[in-house]
C-alpha positions, 0 to 999 in steps of 0.5 A, spaced: 756 243 509 752 248 515 754 251 520 750 251 527 746 258 528 746 261 520 739 260 516 737 254 513 736 253 506 733 246 504 733 239 506 740 236 506 741 229 505 748 226 504 748 222 498 757 219 499 761 220 504 761 222 511 759 228 515 760 230 523 755 234 526 757 237 533 754 243 536 758 248 541 757 249 549 756 257 550 764 256 554 766 255 545 767 249 546 764 243 540 761 236 543 760 231 537 753 230 536 753 223 530 757 221 525 752 220 519 753 217 512 749 217 506 743 217 505 742 220 511 738 226 511 742 231 515 737 237 517 731 236 518 730 243 521 729 247 513 722 245 513 721 251 517 720 257 515 727 261 519 730 255 521 736 256 523 741 251 523 741 247 531 748 243 529 754 245 525 755 240 519 763 239 517 765 233 512 770 228 513 772 226 507 770 227 498 764 227 500 756 230 495 750 231 497 744 235 495 740 241 498 733 240 495 731 246 497 725 247 501 720 250 497 720 247 492 721 241 495 713 244 498 712 245 491 713 237 489 710 235 497 703 238 496 703 234 488 704 228 490 701 227 498 703 218 499 711 223 497 708 227 503 706 221 507 712 218 506 717 223 508 712 222 516 713 216 517 721 216 515 722 222 518 718 220 524 722 212 524 729 216 524 727 221 531 725 214 534 730 210 532 735 216 533 731 218 540 730 210 544 738 208 544 741 216 546 734 216 552 739 210 556 747 212 553 748 217 558 746 212 564 751 206 562 759 206 565 764 209 559 766 201 557 759 199 554 758 207 551 764 205 548 763 198 546 755 200 543 759 207 538 765 202 537 759 196 535 755 202 531 761 205 527 763 198 525 756 196 523 754 203 519 761 203 516 765 197 517 769 193 512 769 185 513 777 182 513 780 177 514 781 179 522 775 183 523 771 189 523 774 195 520 772 201 521 771 205 514 772 211 518 778 214 522 777 218 529 782 221 534 780 219 541 777 225 543 773 224 538 771 218 540 772 220 547 766 227 545 762 222 542 762 216 548 761 222 553 767 220 556 774 223 558 779 222 553 783 219 558 779 214 559 778 212 552 785 212 552 784 207 558 778 202 556 782 202 548 788 199 551 783 195 555 780 193 549 787 191 545 788 187 552 782 182 551 785 182 544 777 185 542 780 191 538 785 192 534 789 199 534 793 202 528 794 209 529 786 211 527 784 206 525 781 200 529 779 194 526 774 190 531 776 183 533 771 180 538 764 184 536 760 179 540 763 180 546 764 186 545 755 186 544 757 182 551 759 189 553 754 194 550 749 190 553 751 189 561 746 194 562 741 193 557 
């Protein structure tokens, strides 16, 4: 959809599909910051003059994206103050929801972070079935590691442990949550 460091053309809304947001370290390595789904206001920097994208946004499957031209949107907001207030409330609410869990996330153990991530992905993209909740998104072990701030080896070891405990089932990159309630207990250990 767009690349980190390029000029922002407006507001990007993901209407259908899934996308990942990544950022680059000075060493050139990329880190996944978030996975987003339909209805997400992907880029907020479009409100600022001369804004550059803070992240790269790449779709993970066929997707539909709406780009709202910044100047046209400002014109609409000037004519409709109620819409402007609603937008501010929405952005403030999203910022608060994103910041609160992230403030504690780095201080958690790897198992807690992985359990939290799996539960979050299951809640946002999962499909319930007879066996449990199958994540509606396929991520590599490396991508799971980036999202949890862990080493890929740690994620592989933890997924193996979760499988032995019958908490999850894996089939390639497909993950099914067999006992979400037990994963919630693991995620809440230091909450």
